[in-house]
C-alpha positions in Angstrom: -77.0 29.4 37.8 -74.4 26.7 37.5 -71.2 28.8 37.1 -70.5 32.1 38.8 -67.7 32.9 36.4 -70.1 33.5 33.5 -70.9 36.9 35.0 -67.4 38.2 35.0 -67.4 38.2 31.2 -70.2 40.7 30.8 -70.4 44.5 31.4 -72.2 45.6 34.5 -75.0 47.1 32.4 -75.8 43.6 31.0 -75.6 42.0 34.4 -78.1 44.3 36.0 -80.6 43.3 33.3 -79.8 39.6 33.6 -80.5 40.0 37.4 -84.2 40.4 36.8 -84.4 36.9 35.4 -82.7 35.2 38.3 -84.2 33.3 41.2 -83.7 34.8 44.7 -80.9 32.4 45.6 -79.0 33.1 42.4 -79.4 36.9 42.9 -77.2 36.9 46.0 -74.4 35.1 44.1 -74.7 37.4 41.1 -74.6 40.5 43.3 -71.4 39.2 45.0 -69.7 38.4 41.7 -70.7 41.8 40.3 -69.3 43.6 43.3 -66.0 41.7 43.3 -65.4 42.2 39.5 -66.8 45.7 39.0 -67.0 47.3 42.5 -70.7 47.9 41.7 -73.7 46.4 43.5 -76.8 45.3 41.7 -79.7 47.3 43.0 -83.3 47.5 41.7 -82.8 51.1 40.7 -80.5 49.9 37.9 -83.3 47.9 36.4 -85.3 51.1 35.8 -82.8 52.0 33.1 -84.6 51.2 29.9 -81.6 51.3 27.6 -79.6 48.1 27.6 -75.9 48.6 26.9 -73.9 46.0 25.1 -70.3 47.0 25.0 -67.2 45.5 23.4 -68.6 41.9 23.4 -67.4 39.3 21.0 -69.8 37.2 19.0 -70.2 34.5 21.7 -70.7 37.1 24.5 -73.4 39.1 22.7 -75.2 35.9 21.7 -75.3 34.8 25.3 -76.7 38.1 26.5 -79.3 38.4 23.7 -80.5 34.8 24.3 -81.4 35.8 27.9 -83.2 39.0 26.8 -85.2 37.1 24.2 -86.9 35.1 27.0 -88.2 38.3 28.6 -91.8 39.3 28.6 -91.0 43.0 28.2 -93.1 44.6 25.4 -90.1 46.5 23.9 -86.3 46.9 24.1 -83.9 49.8 23.8 -80.3 49.0 23.0 -77.1 51.0 23.0 -74.4 49.0 21.2 -70.8 50.0 21.5 -67.9 48.4 19.6 -69.5 46.8 16.6 -66.4 47.3 14.6 -64.0 44.6 13.4 -61.8 43.6 16.3 -59.0 41.0 16.3 -58.6 41.0 20.1 -61.4 38.6 21.2 -58.9 36.0 22.3 -55.3 35.5 23.1 -54.8 33.5 19.9 -55.1 35.9 17.0 -56.0 33.3 14.5 -58.0 33.2 11.4 -60.8 31.4 13.2 -61.1 34.3 15.6 -61.3 36.8 12.8 -64.3 34.9 11.2 -66.3 35.6 14.4 -66.6 39.2 13.3 -67.9 38.4 9.8 -71.6 38.5 9.2 -72.3 34.8 8.4 -74.9 32.3 9.5 -73.2 32.0 12.9 -73.1 35.7 13.6 -75.3 37.0 16.4 -77.1 39.3 13.9 -78.3 36.1 12.2 -78.8 33.8 15.2 -80.1 35.7 18.2 -81.0 39.2 17.1 -84.0 38.0 15.1 -85.4 36.5 18.3 -86.1 39.9 19.8 -85.7 42.4 16.8 -89.5 42.8 16.5 -89.5 44.3 20.0 -86.6 46.7 19.5 -87.8 50.3 19.2 -84.5 52.2 20.0 -81.0 51.6 18.7 -77.9 53.6 19.2 -74.5 52.7 17.8 -71.1 54.0 19.0 -67.6 53.4 17.8 -68.6 52.1 14.4 -65.8 53.5 12.3 -64.8 50.0 11.1 -68.1 48.2 10.7 -67.9 44.8 9.2 -69.4 44.9 5.7 -73.2 44.3 5.8 -73.6 44.3 9.6 -75.6 47.5 9.6 -78.1 46.4 6.9 -78.3 43.0 8.6 -79.4 44.5 11.9 -81.7 47.2 10.6 -83.5 44.9 8.1 -84.5 42.7 11.0 -85.5 45.6 13.2 -88.5 47.0 11.3 -90.4 48.3 14.4 -87.6 50.7 15.1 -88.7 54.2 16.2 -85.4 55.8 17.1 -82.0 55.3 15.3 -78.8 57.1 16.4 -75.5 56.3 14.6 -72.2 57.8 15.6 -69.0 57.7 13.5 -70.2 56.0 10.4 -67.1 56.5 8.3 -66.3 53.1 6.9 -66.1 51.9 3.3 -67.9 50.8 1.2 -70.2 53.8 1.3 -73.2 52.1 -0.2 -74.3 50.3 2.9 -77.5 52.4 3.1 -78.6 51.2 -0.2 -78.9 47.7 1.3 -81.3 48.7 4.0 -85.1 48.4 3.7 -87.2 51.4 4.5 -87.8 51.7 8.2 -91.5 52.6 8.1 -91.9 53.0 11.9 -88.9 55.3 12.3 -89.7 58.7 14.0 -86.3 60.0 15.0 -82.9 59.8 13.2 -79.5 61.1 14.3 -76.4 60.9 12.2 -73.3 61.9 14.0 -69.8 62.3 12.4 -71.3 61.0 9.1 -69.3 61.2 5.9 -71.3 62.9 3.1 -70.4 60.0 0.9 -72.8 57.9 3.0 -75.6 60.4 2.3 -75.2 61.6 -1.3 -77.2 60.3 -4.2 -80.4 60.1 -2.2 -79.2 57.0 -0.2 -81.2 58.1 2.9 -84.4 58.4 0.9 -84.6 54.6 0.7 -84.6 54.3 4.5 -86.5 57.1 6.1 -90.3 57.2 6.1 -92.4 60.2 5.3 -93.7 60.4 8.9 -90.2 61.0 10.3 -90.5 63.6 13.1 -86.9 64.4 14.1 -83.7 64.7 12.1 -80.3 65.6 13.6 -77.2 66.0 11.5 -74.1 66.4 13.7 -70.4 66.9 12.9 -71.0 66.5 9.2 -68.4 68.1 7.0 -68.6 69.3 3.4 -72.3 69.8 3.6 -72.1 72.2 0.7 -71.5 69.2 -1.5 -74.9 67.6 -0.6 -77.2 70.6 -0.4 -79.6 69.0 -2.9 -79.5 65.7 -1.0 -80.4 67.3 2.3 -83.1 69.4 0.6 -84.6 66.2 -0.9 -84.6 64.5 2.5 -86.4 67.4 4.2 -88.8 67.8 1.4 -89.7 64.2 1.5 -90.7 64.2 5.2 -91.6 67.9 5.5 -95.3 67.4 6.4 -94.5 65.4 9.6 -91.1 66.8 10.5 -91.2 68.6 13.8 -87.6 68.9 14.8 -84.4 69.7 12.8 -81.0 70.0 14.3 -77.8 71.0 12.5 -75.0 70.7 15.0 -71.3 71.5 14.4 -71.8 71.5 10.7 -70.2 73.7 8.1 -73.5 75.2 7.1 -73.4 77.6 4.1 -75.7 80.4 3.1 -76.8 78.3 0.2 -77.8 75.4 2.4 -79.8 77.7 4.8 -81.5 79.3 1.8 -82.5 75.9 0.5 -83.8 74.8 3.8 -85.8 77.9 4.4 -87.8 77.5 1.2 -89.2 74.1 2.3 -92.7 74.1 3.6 -92.2 72.6 7.1 -94.0 72.9 10.4 -91.0 72.8 12.6 -91.5 73.2 16.3 -87.8 72.9 17.2 -84.8 74.0 15.3 -81.1 74.0 16.4 -78.3 75.5 14.4 -74.8 75.2 15.9 -72.2 76.3 13.3 -68.9 74.6 12.9 -65.8 75.5 14.8 -64.8 79.1 14.0 -61.1 78.1 14.1 -61.7 76.6 10.6 -64.7 78.8 9.4 -65.6 82.4 9.5 -69.3 82.9 8.9 -71.0 85.8 7.3 -74.0 87.1 9.2 -76.1 86.6 6.1 -76.0 82.9 6.8 -78.7 83.3 9.5 -81.0 85.6 7.6 -83.0 82.9 5.7 -84.3 81.7 9.1 -86.2 84.9 9.5 -88.0 84.3 6.3 -89.5 81.0 7.3 -93.0 80.5 8.7 -92.1 77.7 11.0 -94.2 77.6 14.2 -91.1 77.4 16.4 -91.5 76.7 20.1 -87.8 75.8 20.7 -84.9 77.5 19.0 -81.1 77.1 19.6 -78.5 79.2 17.8 -74.8 79.1 18.3 -72.6 81.1 15.9 -69.8 83.5 15.8 -71.9 85.8 13.6 -74.8 86.3 16.0 -75.6 89.9 16.6 -77.9 91.6 19.2 -80.0 93.0 16.3 -80.5 89.5 14.9 -81.5 88.1 18.3 -84.1 90.9 18.7 -85.4 90.1 15.2 -85.8 86.5 16.1 -87.9 87.4 19.2 -90.1 89.6 17.0 -90.5 87.0 14.3 -91.2 83.8 16.3 -93.6 85.1 18.9 -94.6 81.7 20.2 -91.1 80.7 21.3 -91.0 79.0 24.7 -87.3 78.1 24.8 -84.6 80.1 23.1 -80.9 79.5 23.6 -78.2 81.4 21.9 -74.4 81.6 22.1 -72.1 83.9 20.3 -69.3 81.5 19.5 -65.8 82.8 19.4 
């Protein structure tokens, strides 16, 4: 390690992973730098954290970190990436050259260093992605074809046809879409990405779901044979949507339904009734709604006799 200052440009999460690649003499220096810059010491226990966090790094910084990880003999990687949006604060000089660092071109980290380890990435989680640069999501996912878990938070950017540019993720088993505009889901855009063997789907904080009932139904129908877990969290679920879902032949072991904030919605108790008509072999059930009644809870217990975990909350 020639220059200690390189460490003060990276988040502590990255440093703890870099630490495993260093020689004993360099580890002492790295630990000292980490302590002085972050008031955190590098300890072997940090290395047990399988999820590598890359946060708010510019193009050069993330390339530097990924180049190090690409030399690892680890069989797989899990990444949590925060701050992939367009940022014009990567340097003191807010010039046009700085702005081009955020564009997906041949010099972007997605094109240069990500392909070096993409085949080993099985888990990806994105945060703060409201202002994604165009094509960055397709560029990442099209390289990461061994992906098993994909979690995306705050996908609200334009254009809303980015999903059409992504190849099918045949190895994907778990998908979570949080704060996702319905424009990004409609017209069967997700069907071109998800495989039939998808096991877990979570839709969270998704508004105007009544506009895409057919789209959601098509998604669930497509992967119904393998789907084991369905979560609808903080969503303006309608009776029509619940009726549509309940008619699908699924073998769900886990189902979560947390209705949207009652400050904006008042739910009819009928919205929950389609659940009783399903033949899902549920083991885990979570319900949170302002319209929950004691009678309905008793009916749930009588209907799903194999329940091992049942959580309910009468939201106000």
